[in-house]
One Martini backbone bead per residue (centre of mass of N, CA, C, O) as a GRO file, in nm:
protein
  293
    1MET     BB    1  -1.805  35.575  20.444
    2SER     BB    2  -1.822  35.881  20.519
    3LYS     BB    3  -1.995  36.162  20.467
    4ILE     BB    4  -1.757  36.350  20.403
    5GLU     BB    5  -1.624  36.168  20.193
    6ARG     BB    6  -1.860  36.156  19.995
    7ARG     BB    7  -1.878  36.463  19.946
    8ILE     BB    8  -1.598  36.478  19.817
    9ILE     BB    9  -1.650  36.300  19.579
   10TYR     BB   10  -1.884  36.468  19.460
   11LEU     BB   11  -1.724  36.725  19.424
   12TYR     BB   12  -1.519  36.613  19.223
   13ASP     BB   13  -1.723  36.530  19.009
   14GLU     BB   14  -1.827  36.815  18.961
   15PHE     BB   15  -1.555  36.930  18.868
   16THR     BB   16  -1.459  36.713  18.643
   17HIS     BB   17  -1.767  36.731  18.484
   18GLY     BB   18  -1.760  37.039  18.477
   19THR     BB   19  -1.718  37.417  18.532
   20MET     BB   20  -1.553  37.434  18.771
   21ALA     BB   21  -1.328  37.600  18.927
   22ARG     BB   22  -1.046  37.534  19.097
   23ARG     BB   23  -1.070  37.744  19.318
   24GLU     BB   24  -1.352  37.662  19.409
   25PHE     BB   25  -1.289  37.369  19.473
   26LEU     BB   26  -1.069  37.420  19.690
   27GLY     BB   27  -1.252  37.574  19.883
   28LYS     BB   28  -1.460  37.344  19.928
   29LEU     BB   29  -1.260  37.130  20.020
   30ALA     BB   30  -1.160  37.276  20.276
   31LYS     BB   31  -1.434  37.276  20.419
   32LEU     BB   32  -1.480  36.964  20.420
   33ALA     BB   33  -1.191  36.893  20.553
   34GLY     BB   34  -1.140  37.179  20.752
   35ASN     BB   35  -0.875  37.250  20.573
   36ALA     BB   36  -0.606  37.309  20.370
   37ALA     BB   37  -0.422  37.080  20.471
   38ALA     BB   38  -0.625  36.849  20.431
   39ALA     BB   39  -0.674  36.901  20.130
   40ALA     BB   40  -0.377  36.843  20.040
   41ILE     BB   41  -0.398  36.538  20.114
   42ILE     BB   42  -0.654  36.457  19.941
   43LEU     BB   43  -0.603  36.542  19.642
   44PRO     BB   44  -0.419  36.301  19.537
   45MET     BB   45  -0.646  36.086  19.588
   46LEU     BB   46  -0.829  36.207  19.356
   47GLU     BB   47  -0.615  36.261  19.101
   48GLY     BB   48  -0.344  36.167  19.095
   49PRO     BB   49  -0.105  36.135  18.877
   50ALA     BB   50   0.100  36.301  18.670
   51GLY     BB   51   0.203  36.219  18.383
   52ALA     BB   52   0.436  35.944  18.418
   53ALA     BB   53   0.324  35.862  18.664
   54GLY     BB   54   0.271  35.509  18.705
   55ASP     BB   55   0.426  35.363  18.518
   56LYS     BB   56   0.476  35.035  18.498
   57GLN     BB   57   0.252  34.856  18.643
   58GLU     BB   58   0.135  34.600  18.781
   59ASN     BB   59  -0.134  34.406  18.781
   60PRO     BB   60  -0.365  34.382  19.052
   61TRP     BB   61  -0.584  34.169  18.881
   62SER     BB   62  -0.329  33.989  18.787
   63HIS     BB   63  -0.087  33.724  18.716
   64LEU     BB   64   0.025  33.875  18.486
   65SER     BB   65   0.294  33.966  18.294
   66GLN     BB   66   0.468  34.254  18.125
   67ASP     BB   67   0.753  34.172  18.009
   68LYS     BB   68   0.647  34.105  17.689
   69VAL     BB   69   0.564  34.384  17.633
   70VAL     BB   70   0.507  34.583  17.344
   71GLU     BB   71   0.571  34.927  17.278
   72GLU     BB   72   0.405  35.192  17.077
   73TRP     BB   73   0.397  35.457  16.854
   74GLN     BB   74   0.135  35.559  16.648
   75GLU     BB   75  -0.056  35.619  16.333
   76TYR     BB   76  -0.365  35.768  16.222
   77GLU     BB   77  -0.647  35.846  16.028
   78GLY     BB   78  -0.865  36.088  16.097
   79LEU     BB   79  -1.104  36.321  16.068
   80SER     BB   80  -0.885  36.551  16.184
   81GLY     BB   81  -0.638  36.356  16.136
   82PRO     BB   82  -0.369  36.285  16.290
   83MET     BB   83  -0.330  36.004  16.522
   84LYS     BB   84  -0.241  35.920  16.828
   85VAL     BB   85  -0.110  35.585  16.930
   86PHE     BB   86  -0.106  35.353  17.184
   87THR     BB   87   0.077  35.045  17.181
   88ALA     BB   88   0.016  34.687  17.270
   89GLN     BB   89   0.209  34.371  17.266
   90VAL     BB   90   0.245  34.027  17.201
   91GLY     BB   91   0.436  33.863  17.011
   92GLY     BB   92   0.387  33.619  16.712
   93GLU     BB   93   0.071  33.706  16.675
   94THR     BB   94  -0.240  33.741  16.612
   95ARG     BB   95  -0.497  33.963  16.759
   96PRO     BB   96  -0.721  34.092  16.931
   97ALA     BB   97  -0.872  34.406  16.938
   98VAL     BB   98  -0.828  34.690  17.175
   99VAL     BB   99  -0.989  34.983  17.245
  100VAL     BB  100  -0.861  35.242  17.451
  101ILE     BB  101  -1.052  35.479  17.646
  102HIS     BB  102  -1.033  35.769  17.787
  103GLN     BB  103  -1.073  36.022  17.971
  104ASN     BB  104  -1.120  36.384  18.038
  105LYS     BB  105  -0.770  36.426  18.005
  106GLY     BB  106  -0.670  36.216  17.830
  107LEU     BB  107  -0.374  36.045  17.775
  108THR     BB  108  -0.273  35.873  18.035
  109ALA     BB  109  -0.079  35.678  18.230
  110HIS     BB  110  -0.307  35.491  18.319
  111ILE     BB  111  -0.408  35.410  18.030
  112ARG     BB  112  -0.143  35.293  17.937
  113GLU     BB  113  -0.146  35.073  18.153
  114VAL     BB  114  -0.410  34.936  18.067
  115THR     BB  115  -0.304  34.861  17.788
  116ARG     BB  116  -0.087  34.666  17.888
  117ARG     BB  117  -0.283  34.473  18.031
  118PHE     BB  118  -0.425  34.377  17.775
  119ALA     BB  119  -0.173  34.263  17.643
  120ALA     BB  120  -0.114  34.050  17.869
  121GLU     BB  121  -0.401  33.905  17.792
  122GLY     BB  122  -0.364  33.893  17.444
  123PHE     BB  123  -0.388  34.173  17.316
  124PHE     BB  124  -0.438  34.427  17.087
  125ALA     BB  125  -0.350  34.739  17.215
  126LEU     BB  126  -0.522  35.066  17.185
  127ALA     BB  127  -0.456  35.432  17.247
  128PRO     BB  128  -0.605  35.703  17.178
  129ASP     BB  129  -0.568  36.060  17.129
  130ALA     BB  130  -0.800  36.308  17.130
  131LEU     BB  131  -0.562  36.550  17.142
  132SER     BB  132  -0.399  36.545  16.876
  133PRO     BB  133  -0.504  36.815  16.731
  134LEU     BB  134  -0.362  36.972  17.007
  135GLY     BB  135  -0.078  36.786  17.061
  136GLY     BB  136  -0.182  36.645  17.307
  137ALA     BB  137  -0.154  36.533  17.612
  138PRO     BB  138  -0.110  36.669  17.907
  139ASP     BB  139   0.007  36.667  18.232
  140ASP     BB  140  -0.218  36.859  18.291
  141HIS     BB  141  -0.536  36.791  18.388
  142ASP     BB  142  -0.680  37.063  18.363
  143LYS     BB  143  -0.592  37.119  18.075
  144GLY     BB  144  -0.710  36.861  17.955
  145ARG     BB  145  -1.006  36.926  18.017
  146ASP     BB  146  -1.019  37.189  17.856
  147MET     BB  147  -0.946  37.060  17.583
  148MET     BB  148  -1.180  36.857  17.569
  149ARG     BB  149  -1.410  37.078  17.565
  150SER     BB  150  -1.311  37.188  17.267
  151LEU     BB  151  -1.424  36.957  17.130
  152ASP     BB  152  -1.578  36.803  16.872
  153ALA     BB  153  -1.792  36.548  16.896
  154ALA     BB  154  -1.821  36.444  16.602
  155THR     BB  155  -1.520  36.442  16.528
  156THR     BB  156  -1.421  36.260  16.759
  157THR     BB  157  -1.590  36.019  16.683
  158GLY     BB  158  -1.452  35.987  16.405
  159ASP     BB  159  -1.171  35.922  16.522
  160PHE     BB  160  -1.272  35.650  16.662
  161LEU     BB  161  -1.389  35.509  16.419
  162ALA     BB  162  -1.111  35.499  16.277
  163ALA     BB  163  -0.976  35.317  16.491
  164VAL     BB  164  -1.146  35.068  16.441
  165ASP     BB  165  -1.071  35.033  16.143
  166TRP     BB  166  -0.766  35.019  16.185
  167ALA     BB  167  -0.771  34.767  16.369
  168LYS     BB  168  -0.910  34.571  16.171
  169GLY     BB  169  -0.640  34.604  15.958
  170HIS     BB  170  -0.421  34.523  16.139
  171PRO     BB  171  -0.140  34.316  16.153
  172TYR     BB  172  -0.188  34.247  16.471
  173GLY     BB  173  -0.462  34.157  16.396
  174ASN     BB  174  -0.776  33.941  16.344
  175GLY     BB  175  -1.046  34.142  16.277
  176LYS     BB  176  -1.114  34.194  16.574
  177VAL     BB  177  -1.320  34.440  16.768
  178GLY     BB  178  -1.277  34.627  17.061
  179ALA     BB  179  -1.415  34.839  17.331
  180VAL     BB  180  -1.281  35.048  17.600
  181GLY     BB  181  -1.424  35.266  17.860
  182PHE     BB  182  -1.368  35.566  18.072
  183CYS     BB  183  -1.614  35.752  18.115
  184TRP     BB  184  -1.575  35.926  17.853
  185GLY     BB  185  -1.498  35.655  17.712
  186GLY     BB  186  -1.768  35.514  17.768
  187SER     BB  187  -1.936  35.705  17.596
  188MET     BB  188  -1.780  35.643  17.334
  189VAL     BB  189  -1.859  35.349  17.311
  190GLY     BB  190  -2.156  35.411  17.263
  191ARG     BB  191  -2.109  35.570  16.997
  192LEU     BB  192  -1.974  35.337  16.847
  193ALA     BB  193  -2.208  35.134  16.867
  194VAL     BB  194  -2.401  35.316  16.702
  195GLY     BB  195  -2.190  35.392  16.440
  196SER     BB  196  -2.074  35.097  16.408
  197ARG     BB  197  -1.991  34.802  16.184
  198THR     BB  198  -1.702  34.702  16.318
  199LEU     BB  199  -1.787  34.657  16.597
  200ASP     BB  200  -1.807  34.374  16.822
  201ALA     BB  201  -1.725  34.510  17.111
  202GLY     BB  202  -1.834  34.655  17.437
  203VAL     BB  203  -1.694  34.847  17.720
  204VAL     BB  204  -1.839  35.001  18.009
  205TYR     BB  205  -1.716  35.257  18.232
  206TYR     BB  206  -1.909  35.485  18.369
  207GLY     BB  207  -2.082  35.581  18.122
  208GLY     BB  208  -2.268  35.757  17.933
  209PRO     BB  209  -2.542  35.712  17.760
  210PRO     BB  210  -2.713  35.693  17.501
  211ALA     BB  211  -2.968  35.759  17.332
  212ALA     BB  212  -3.254  35.584  17.322
  213ASP     BB  213  -3.303  35.622  16.998
  214GLU     BB  214  -3.004  35.479  16.934
  215VAL     BB  215  -2.996  35.179  17.036
  216LYS     BB  216  -3.107  35.031  16.775
  217ASN     BB  217  -2.806  35.060  16.628
  218ILE     BB  218  -2.691  34.833  16.785
  219ARG     BB  219  -2.454  34.542  16.729
  220ALA     BB  220  -2.288  34.513  16.958
  221ARG     BB  221  -2.158  34.380  17.220
  222LEU     BB  222  -2.228  34.426  17.578
  223MET     BB  223  -2.054  34.576  17.865
  224LEU     BB  224  -2.164  34.701  18.195
  225HIS     BB  225  -2.014  34.935  18.428
  226TYR     BB  226  -2.127  35.027  18.762
  227ALA     BB  227  -2.178  35.251  19.028
  228GLY     BB  228  -2.364  35.258  19.315
  229LEU     BB  229  -2.262  35.577  19.397
  230ASP     BB  230  -2.345  35.688  19.102
  231GLU     BB  231  -2.582  35.919  19.061
  232ARG     BB  232  -2.539  36.058  18.789
  233ILE     BB  233  -2.554  35.789  18.615
  234GLY     BB  234  -2.776  35.614  18.755
  235ALA     BB  235  -3.028  35.790  18.660
  236ARG     BB  236  -2.989  35.674  18.344
  237LEU     BB  237  -3.028  35.354  18.342
  238PRO     BB  238  -3.327  35.270  18.311
  239ALA     BB  239  -3.366  35.384  18.022
  240PHE     BB  240  -3.135  35.229  17.892
  241GLU     BB  241  -3.228  34.939  17.957
  242ALA     BB  242  -3.499  34.958  17.818
  243ALA     BB  243  -3.379  35.006  17.533
  244LEU     BB  244  -3.218  34.743  17.515
  245LYS     BB  245  -3.460  34.554  17.539
  246THR     BB  246  -3.628  34.661  17.301
  247ALA     BB  247  -3.381  34.608  17.088
  248GLY     BB  248  -3.221  34.333  17.161
  249THR     BB  249  -2.963  34.360  17.307
  250ASP     BB  250  -2.641  34.239  17.368
  251TYR     BB  251  -2.622  34.232  17.725
  252GLN     BB  252  -2.435  34.344  18.022
  253LEU     BB  253  -2.516  34.439  18.369
  254PHE     BB  254  -2.319  34.607  18.626
  255THR     BB  255  -2.340  34.664  18.981
  256TYR     BB  256  -2.131  34.822  19.238
  257ALA     BB  257  -2.144  34.805  19.551
  258GLY     BB  258  -1.981  35.080  19.708
  259ALA     BB  259  -1.905  35.223  19.445
  260HIS     BB  260  -1.735  35.454  19.262
  261HIS     BB  261  -1.655  35.653  19.049
  262ALA     BB  262  -1.361  35.522  18.923
  263PHE     BB  263  -1.295  35.229  19.055
  264ASN     BB  264  -1.053  35.136  18.851
  265ASP     BB  265  -0.856  35.366  18.954
  266ASP     BB  266  -0.539  35.298  19.101
  267SER     BB  267  -0.429  35.614  19.103
  268ARG     BB  268  -0.701  35.668  19.294
  269GLU     BB  269  -0.767  35.617  19.616
  270ALA     BB  270  -1.056  35.740  19.681
  271ARG     BB  271  -1.207  35.551  19.433
  272TYR     BB  272  -1.082  35.293  19.467
  273ASN     BB  273  -1.195  34.942  19.403
  274GLU     BB  274  -1.067  34.640  19.420
  275ALA     BB  275  -1.305  34.440  19.400
  276ALA     BB  276  -1.445  34.569  19.155
  277ALA     BB  277  -1.202  34.577  18.961
  278LYS     BB  278  -1.141  34.275  18.954
  279LEU     BB  279  -1.418  34.174  18.858
  280ALA     BB  280  -1.441  34.352  18.601
  281TRP     BB  281  -1.186  34.251  18.463
  282ARG     BB  282  -1.261  33.952  18.429
  283ARG     BB  283  -1.518  34.002  18.273
  284THR     BB  284  -1.387  34.157  18.038
  285VAL     BB  285  -1.185  33.950  17.934
  286ASP     BB  286  -1.387  33.721  17.886
  287PHE     BB  287  -1.569  33.878  17.692
  288PHE     BB  288  -1.357  33.930  17.472
  289TRP     BB  289  -1.286  33.636  17.414
  290ASN     BB  290  -1.582  33.549  17.341
  291SER     BB  291  -1.612  33.783  17.108
  292LEU     BB  292  -1.297  33.769  16.958
  293GLY     BB  293  -1.152  33.471  16.955
   0.00000   0.00000   0.00000
């Protein structure tokens, strides 16, 4: 990847994870791309589709078909009130539950698709929408990010702790619960691992780690996936891994050379890394079966 392309990736990360206004971001993107027309071509590669676009795509990392996956919207009681949750499973028997936690835009079409993919792998998969108290995730990703920033962190963590407990006792589940999260959702998996005695296993995709002094409270097994080119999160990993080792946490940590933050998101061409995504997916599925099966 050329220098200009990498700078564009870093600019988008700064925009999507910070407080930069969209107008400022688009102006900087046009300068890096060369002009506004080039920026307009690059933008969809960075952001991916909004709304329902991209739903029901077969998993590019697995040979399994989603033809038998049954999906439905359900509801559970969170700390902030009723929470919407997208569920998917292959019927016929109880299965290990996997809570799928979205990025910082709310429950998008891409995360619903990832939820179906976990169901096709044999899990009872469920994806809560953190924005349920505000009416649910909008189709507009910028609006979704703004809404996510307005959430109270402690209350939202309580909403997801309730999701783990709900999954633990769900009739579709077998009593074992894992959680997997991406970006903001990866950070939430860390908070669940610190705060839950119900969570059996957690998988983090490029999420910020919990505070070092909280790591000692983790009881769940962990698998951690990070991108080699993700300088923002990468700078925090040495202290995190040192804390994991000191606490004696059962964990595996993988760094994918040449991959950017959000490398798993196949709806966003600019950052998707097929080789890293496929390898991380197989590791994740095997880890969950070994931990929850």
